[in-house]
N, C-alpha and C positions, 0 to 999 in steps of 0.2 A: 504494500500500500504506500502510495506517494503522499508526502505531507501536503501537497497542493490539492489533494482530493478530500482532505478533512474539512469539516465545518469549523474552521478556526477564525478568531477575530481578525480583522483587516491588518495586514502587515506581518503577522506572525510567520506565515509560510515563507515569506521573502527573507525574513531574518534567519530562519532555520537554514534555508538554502545557502545564504551567505556563509554560514558556519559549516557548510559541507553536509548538512543533513537533508537529504533529498527523499529517501525512502525509509520507512519504518522497518525495524527488525521484526521478525515473526511474533515474538511475545508482545512487543509494543503494539503491533497491528491488532492483536486480540484484545489488549487492555484499553487502548485509547478510546474506542467508542463508548465503553462503560464510563470512563472518566469524564468524557465530554458531555455525557448524558446526565451527569449529576448523581450517578449511582455510587454507593459505597463499594470500595474495591480493595481486595487483598491481593497484592502482586508479589509472588514469591518466585524469583528467577535468579540465576547465578550472578555473581559479581561481574561488572562491566557489560551487562546485557542491556543497559539503558533504562533502568527503573526510574531514574530521576526525571527524564524527559516526559514521561507519562504524567507525573505530578505537576511539572512545570506547565504543561498544556492545559491541565484542568484549572490551575491557578489563574492563568491568563484568561480563560473562558469566564471564570467567576468575576474577575475584576473588570475586564474590558467590555463584556457583553451584558453581564447581569448586575453590575454595580455592587458586587460583593467585596469581601475582604478575605484574604487567605493567611493562615498561620502554618508555617513549615517547621516541624519539630524534629530536631536532631539530637543525638546523645552527647556529642562532643563539640567544644568550641572550634576546634580545627575544621570539623565538618561544617559547622555553621558558616565559617568564613568562606569555605569552598562553594557552598550553595548560594551564599550571598553574591559572590563574584559571578556565578552563572546567571543568576536572575537579574543582576544589574544590566546585563546586555539588552534586556527587554524594555528598559526605561525610555528608550527612544520612541516607544509606542504610546507614551503618555502616562505611564504608571510610576509609582514610587516604591522602592524596596528598602527595607531597614533590617538591620541585624541587632538582636538584643540578647546578650548573654552575660551581663554584668550584675549590677546592683540588685540584690534580691529583696531589698526593703524599699521598693519604689513601684508605684502603679504605672510609671512611664506614660503620662498622658500624651506626650508628643507622638507616640506611636499611632495615635488616632489619625495623623496626617498621612500615614503610609498605607499602601494597598496590600503589599505582601510583606509579612514579617517572618524572618528566620530566627528561631530561638532554640535554646537548649530546653530539654524537658523540665529541668529545675526552674528555669526562668519562666516557662509557660505556666508551671504550677504556681510560682510566686505571683504572677499577674492575676491568676484566678483568686488567690488569697487576698489580694488588694482590691478585688472587685472593680477592676478597671472598666469604665463604662463602655469603651469601644469594643470590648470582647463580645457584646451582644450582636455586633455587626459582622462577626466572623461567620462566613458561610462554608468555608472549606478548611479542614485540618488535615495536614499530611503528617503521618508518623513514619519517619525514616528509620530503618534498622529496627523494625518493631519486634523482631525476635529477641531483642534485649530485654523484653518483659521477663525473660528467664533469668536476667542478672539480679542477684540479691541486692546490689547497691542501687542501680538506676531503675531497675524494672518496676517496682511498685509505684514510683513517681509517675512514670509514663502511663501505667495502667490507670491510676486514679485520675490523672489529667484527662485522658481520653474519655473516661466515664463521666467526669464532670462536664466536659464540653458537650457530650451527647445529651446530658440532662438539661444543660443551659439552652440548647437549641435543638429540639428533636428533629428538625428538618436539615440539620447539618450534614454535609457530605464529608465522609472520612475516607482517606486513601492511605492504606498501610503498605509500606515497602519492606521487603525482607529478602535475605538470602534464602536458599532452599531449606525448608524445615519439614520435618516429618509430619507434624500435625497442623499444617497450614489451613486445612479445612476447618479445624476446630476454632482457630482464630477468626477465620472468615465468618463462621456461623455466629460467633459471639458478637461480631460487629454488624450482622445482617448484611454481609458484603458479598459481591461476586468474587469468585476465586479464579485467578489466572496463575497457573504454574507452568514451568517449562525448564528443560535442561539445555536449551539452545544458548550458544554464546557466539558473539561476532568473531572472536578469534578462537579456533579450536584449542581445547586443552588436553594435553597428554599427561597422564599421571602415572608415575612409575617408582620403582624402588631400585636404588643402586646397590649392587653387591658383586664383588669379585670381578671388577673391570668392566661391567656393563650395567646399563639401566634397562630393566624389563618393565615395559609399560602394560597397562591393563588391557590395551587393545592387542596384546601379544606381539607387538613390535619390540625391537631391541635396538639399543644404541651403545656402541663401544666407546668407552672413555679411557684414554691412556692414563693409568693411575701412577702418580708420583708418590713421594713420601707422604703427602697430605691429600687424602681423598677429597676433602672439602675444597681445597684450592684447585685440584684437578678439575672438578665440576665447574668451578668459576671460570678458569682459563679456557675450558672447552667452549663455553658459551660466549665469552668475550671475543674469542678468536673469530667467531662467526658474526660479530657485530651486535651481540646481545648485551643486556645488562642483567645483573643478578640481585635477588633479595635472599638473604640467608636468615632463617629464624632459629634462634637458640633460646634456652630457657632462663638465663640469668643476665642481668646487666653487666656483671663482671665479664662474662663470656663474650658479650658484644664487643667490649673494648679490647680484650686480649686477642680475639680472632681478627678484628679489624687492624690492630697494630701489627700483628704478624703478617697479614696480607699486604699491608702498605709497604713493608720491606721487600716484598716479592713482586710488587706491581710493575716495576720498571721492565720486567721480563715481557710483559704483554701489552703495556700501554705507556705512552709518554706522560709527562706531568701536565695536567690540564691547566689552562689559565682561567681563573675565576676572580671576580671582584669581591672584595670583602673578606677574603680568607684570613688575613692577619687579625681582623676584629673578632674572630671566633674565640680567641684565647681570653679575651677580656670582657668585663661587664662593668660599664661606667668607670673604667680606669683600673679595675681590680682583676688581675689574671688568676685563673684557676688551673689546677692540674688537668681536670677533665677537658677544659677548653684548649689547653696546649696540646693534649693528646689528640683531640679531634682535629685541630688545625694541622698537625703533622700527618695525620691519615688522609685528610681531604686533599692535601697538596699532591698526594699520590693517586688520587681518583678513587679512594676507598673511604667509607664512613661507617660510624656506628650510630644507632638511634635507640634511645630509651627515655623513660620519664625523668631521668636524672639530668637531662640536658635542659637548658633554658629554652623558652619559646623561640627566641631569635635563632639559636643554634639549630633547633629542629626545622624551622622554616628554611634556613640556609641549605641544610642537607636535602630536604624534600624538593626545593625548587631547582637545585643543581643536578639532582638525579633526573628530574623531568627534562632538563635541558640536555642531558647526556654527558655532562661534565664529570659526574660521579658514576662509576661503572658498577660499583658493588656496595650495598648497604647490609650491614650485619645488625639485626634488630631483635627486640623482644616481641612476643606475639601481639602486644598492644597495637603495633603498626597495622596488623592485618584488619583490625576493626576500625581503623582510622580513615584517613583521607585516601583518595584515589591515587595510588602510586604503583602502577603495574610494571612488570619486568619480563624479559624474555624467559628467564628461568628462575623459579622459586625453589630454594633448597631448604628442607626442614631437617635440621640436624637432630633435634630433641623432641620426643613425643611424651616425655615425663617431666614433671616439675615438682618442686618442693611445696607441699601444702599440708597444713595441720600436723606438722611434725614428721612428715614422711614423704616419700615419692608417690605422686599420683599421676595416672594417665591423663593426658590432655584430651578433652572431649572431641569426638569426631567432628562436630559442628565447627569447632575452632580450627582444626586441621584443614577442613574444607575451606574455611575463610582464608587461610594462608595460601592454599593451593589456588584459590580463585584470583590471586594477584598475578598469576602467570599469564602472559600474553598481552601485548600492548596493541589495542585496536588501531588499525591503519599503519602500524609500524612493523608488527611481527606477523609472519604467516601462521604462527602457532605459538602456544605457550607450553612450557614444560614445568611440571611440579614434581620434584624428586625427593623422596625420603631415603635415608641411608641405613643400611643393615650391615651387621658384622658377621652374621651367620645365615645359613639358608633357612633355618627355623625362624629367625627374626624377620627375614625377607617375607616369608609367607604370612607371618603375623601382621606386618605392616600393610601388606597388600589386602589381606582379607578383612582386617579390622577397620582400617582407615580408608583405603582407596576404594574398596568394593562395598564397604559398610555404609549404612544409611545414617544421616545426622540424627541426633537424639530429638525426642519431642521436647517442646518447651513448656515449662510450668510456671504459673504465677508464684511469686514469692511474697505475696501480700499478707499471708496468714499469721505471721508472728507478732507478738506484742510490741517488741521494739520498733518494728516497721509501722505498725498501726498507730502508735502514739501520736506522731505528728499529723498523720492523715485524718485521724478521727477528730483531733482538735481543730484542724483547718476546716473540715466539713461543717462543724458546728459554728466556728467563728465567722464563716462567710455566709451562714444562713442556708447553705445547701440542704441541711437537715436541722431540725430544731427539737427533736425528741428522739427517744431510743428507737421507736418504731420507724421514724423517718430515716434515721441513721442506718438501720438494718435494711430498709428498702433500698437505700443508695448502695450499700455494700453488696446487696443481692444482684446489682447490675454489673459488678466487676467480673473480670475474667476468672479470678479465683473462685468466685461463687459459681460461675458457669462450669468450671472444670470439676469442682468437688461438690460440697454441700455447705450450707450455712451453719451446721452444728458446731464445728470447731471454731469457725469465725465468730460466732455469737459469743462463745465463752471467752475468747481472747479479747473481743471488743468490750465486754462487760468488765473485765479486769482493767482495761485501759480507762474506761469511764470512772471506775472507782479511784484509780490513781489520779486522774485529772481533778476529780472532786476533792480528794484529800489534800491535794497540793494547791487548791484555791484557783484553778484555771477555769472551772465551770461550776455552776450551782444548779440544783434541781428545784423547780418551782411549778406546781400544778402540772406535773408530768412533762414539763418542758425542760430542756437542757440549755441553760443560758451561759454564754461565755462571759467571764469577768474581764475587766480591763487588762489585767495581767495575762489572761489567756489569749485575748485578741492580739496583744502586743507580741506574745511569744509566737503566735501563728504568723504574723506579719514579718517578724524577724527571720523566719525560715530556719529555726533551730529546733532540735529535739526537745520536747517538754522536760525530759530528764536533765538535759543540759541546762535548761532554764532554772530548775530547782537548785542545781549546784552553783550557778552564778548568783542566784538570790541568796543562798546561804552564805556564800563568800562575801557578798556585799554587806550582809548584816553583821559580819565579823570584822569588817574593815574599820580601822580607826584613822582619823586624820594624822598625816605624817607617816603612815604605814608604807612598807616597801611594796613596789609594784611586782616583785617576784611572786608574792602570794596570789596576785591576780593572774599571772602567767600560769602558775600551777593549777589554779581553778579551771581555766579554759582547757588545759591539757588533761584534766581529769574527766572531761565531758565526753559523751559518746560521739560527739561531732568531730572530735580530734582523734586521728589514728595515732596511737602512741607508738613509741619506738620499742623494738625488741631489746630486752635486757640480756646482754651477753654475760657469760661467766666472769669475764674480766672487768665488768662494769660494777659489780656488787660493792667492791671495797670503796671506790670513790663516790658512788651514789649514796651509800650509807653514811659516809663521812659528810657529804653535803647535807643530808637530812639532819644529822646531829648539829651541824653548824647553823643551819637556816630554819630549823623547826619553828622558831618564834615568828618567822616571817610568813608562815603558811596560814591560809585562811580556812582550809578544810582539814579536819583531823584525820589521822590514819584510821583504817578500818578496824573494827573490833576483832574480826576474824583474821587470825594470823596467816591463814592460807591465802588471803587476798592481799597480803602486804607486798608481795612481789609486783602486783599490778600497780600498787601505790608508788613503788620505787620506779617502775617503768614510766609512770606519769611524771614523776619528778625528773627523770632523765630527759624526757621530752621538753619539760619546762626549762631545764638547764641549757638545752640546745638553743632555744629561742632567746633565753637570757644572754647567752654568749653572743648571739647575733646582734642584739641591741647594745652590747658592750663592745662592739666592733671587732670581734674575733674575725680574722681573715677567713675567706671561704675554704682555702686549702687546709687551714687548721681545723675548721669544722668538719671537713671531709675526713681528716685523719682521726679526729676524736670520736665522731659519731657515725662515720661511714655514710654521710648524707651529701649527695651531689647538689650542684646549683639548682637544678630543676626541682628536686625533692625539697630543697630548702625553701624555694619560692612558694611551693605548695603549702608547706607548714606555716610559712609566714603569712600567706594569704588567708588561710583558715584562722590563724591566731588573730589577725587583724579584724576579721569579720566577727569573731567571738568576743573580742575586746570591745568592738563597736556595739554588739548586742548587750554586753554587760553595762556599757555606758548608758544605753537607752533604758535598761532596767534600773539603773541607779536613780533615775528620776522617780521611781516608785519606792525603792527600798533604802537608798542612802545617797543623798545629793552631794555629800562631802567627797564621794569617790569620783564625781563627774570630771573635774579638771585633771585629776591624776590619770584617768582612763583616756582622756582626750590627748594628753601628751604621749601616753604610751602607744596610742594608735599610730602617731606620726613616727615615733621611734621604731616601731615594728616595720612600717612601710619602707624606711630607708636603712635600718640597721645601724643606728647611731646613738651615741651618748647624748644627754640633754643639751650640751653646749653647742652641738652642731645643727640644732633644729632650724635656726634661721637660715643657715647656708643651704641646707638640702632642699629648701622650698624654692630655690632658684632653678630654673629650667636648665637641664644638662649637667647638674651637679649631683652626683651620687655620693655615697659615703667616703669613697677613696679620695675624690677631689675635694670634698668638704674638709676632710682631715688634713689634706695637704695645705689648703688655704689657711685653716685655723692654726696649724703648727708654724706657719710662716707669718703669723701676725695679722692675717686678713680674716676677721672674725664676725663681720656683719656687713650689711649692705652699705652702711656709712663708710666702712673701711675700703670697700671696693670703689666707692665714689672718689675717695681721696688717694688711693694708691697710684703710683706711676704705672701707666698701662704697659710700659716696656717691662717693668719688673713683674707685673701680673702674668704676662705672656710667658715668662721664663720660669715660672714656678713649676715644680714637678707635677705631672698629670694634667696641666692646664693647656698650654699652647695658645696659638694666636686665635683660632676660631672660637674656643671657649671663652678666652679673655674678651674678645669683641662682644660676644653674646652677653656676658655678665655686665659689661659696662652699659650696654644698651638697656638691659633689664632694670638696673638700679637707677639709671639717670635719664632715660627717655631721650628725646631729640637733642637736649642740651649737651648730652655727652656722646652723641654719635660721632662727632669729629674726633674724640679720643679713641673711639672704637676703630674708626678708619685708620687712625695713626698706628694702631697695632700692626696692621699689615705692612706699613712702611718700616716699622721697627724691626720686623722679622727680616726684611731685606737688609737693613743696616747691620743686624747681627751676623747674617751670613757673610757679608763683606768683611766685617770686623774679625770674624773667626778665621777668615782665609789669610789674614795678614800674618807675617812671621811673629813669633813670640818675642816680646821685648824684655823678657827676664822678670817682669813683675807678675805677681800672683793675681789671677783673675777669679772672680766669683760671678754668680748669676746676677748679682745686684749691681755690678759695675755698669750694666747697660741702662 
């Protein structure tokens, strides 16, 4: 079916043809008529088969012809950015696209001005909690990667969000997109949706197992691979020699780095050193270099990279974009990349099918392995894609083939039924007025996928326990068979935190005294279920217990009565120490050495801490107003990782903690100091330079000081000339200029 044969809004077919999309793929041709006709749709087809286009066309139909509004829900921020970029191309037709994945304590009224909004599932849930008025105008909801309902972390939020939207607007169209799952029919029936499934792919996929010098594929074809000392490297070079790129999946972050480092040393055998802009910036972060950054930089210069959650967002984006451009030929990654953005390669190699979980080695589910395999084959670039698993014995080869390559993906199951998961969603359902009684709440929960798959018996018991907890903690009250949220309960729901977290923050606030240490507040947020605490290694016990003895008086929450739970308390304390070391300006390399926490993990911990400290500050308006200014300062210190004396400097654009410390240590300690300092001296301070100096002068002085900023560039030229002159025997310092 050609795109110009579809009943599309004016101009859409032309734009698609400009992008090279002239004819629909078979599964698209089957699904698009349902999507354009306003029918609910469950589309379960392989990766890279064109699921997103079906949703895009439905969204354009709603906006341009029906005057509606579309919400496109994705699980990850990286995916949100990708879909946003795709949809922005249609703005020439007169619609407006927005992305919303940030502040969870805002109704975002400005989104009313946009026609298509791309949001993470958490942000969509947050918007519902804030009862944003424009949500009633949503006529289409797209749920991308809907199989993640199976995920214990994100799944319940997506499930409840879809249930709420269908209650909010019974005539709403829902389009769910998924990789192939075993029980797609069950998901479709829950949504009253048409089901379209297919195994068709635009680029054929060959799946096989390497053993003893050859890959045996499931279609019974074979491929010989000359085996060197390292089988993994042999599979990489075999593909690169034919013009392909490789993705390698391993089970630990440490393995990604060690394998990539090893391959970078061998890369010159098969490829030259690619030229890439911005490589040198990979090692640093606002002037502070890290070991991970330096290692990544050295690998990337050889055309090899590693990819895991310990990298910063900037580092991950650099690796992804340069892989797409062909500058990087091989990425070694953890499985999280498979569920992330669109990053296909000629050959996908899966080294590990087991990973460490719950104290032991566990087999990776078939569905995840299939997700990894699905990354093989770049449409329009590769004639085929190859997914290769590696076996050491004939017995293992048969196991990998039968269990993973010929096996069916698992069924997906709702994870909504546990009390910890239900706490926040039950409170939010009552706080937003979606339900106002126990019967109304049960009626709502009866519409969820969990209730569709099982029965309400277990769910009712768990919900009643949650209601008892919320009532005991003062977040709801019962009156004439109605369940009424208190001000405390509504605020907790808006803040998007676990009600159990809220009780811990409340108790800590009640124990805080003016002049108290902020360390107790950090420990309080690290004791909450919203913070993933660090693992307590054997070597940690001595120093963490010493810290507890030294700082016990600063803590706002007492240790547990049950000694069996004391290890968890110490793990929370270790996590708090890592955040405290960050705001006391411990360098990132030292943090990595002490805690094993990379820059990306650190940013994640810091972001969660900042959000929880913000929530604690909001709750201080209810429970302890004396804590408000302390928490306000702590939020800024968390954002930048600085001691209090640097707070004024880090508020300047382009000044992170490394540059702020350099300025402070050289006597430039405020905006007033920047106004008065010689611009030539400012430019020569460590980690500053001419561009930053010029920016600082403009920020603190406005137009009156721009001439001094311009003078900085002239100063740099003077310095270069001066440094080129023969030494006159006198000692020089940076300040001679």
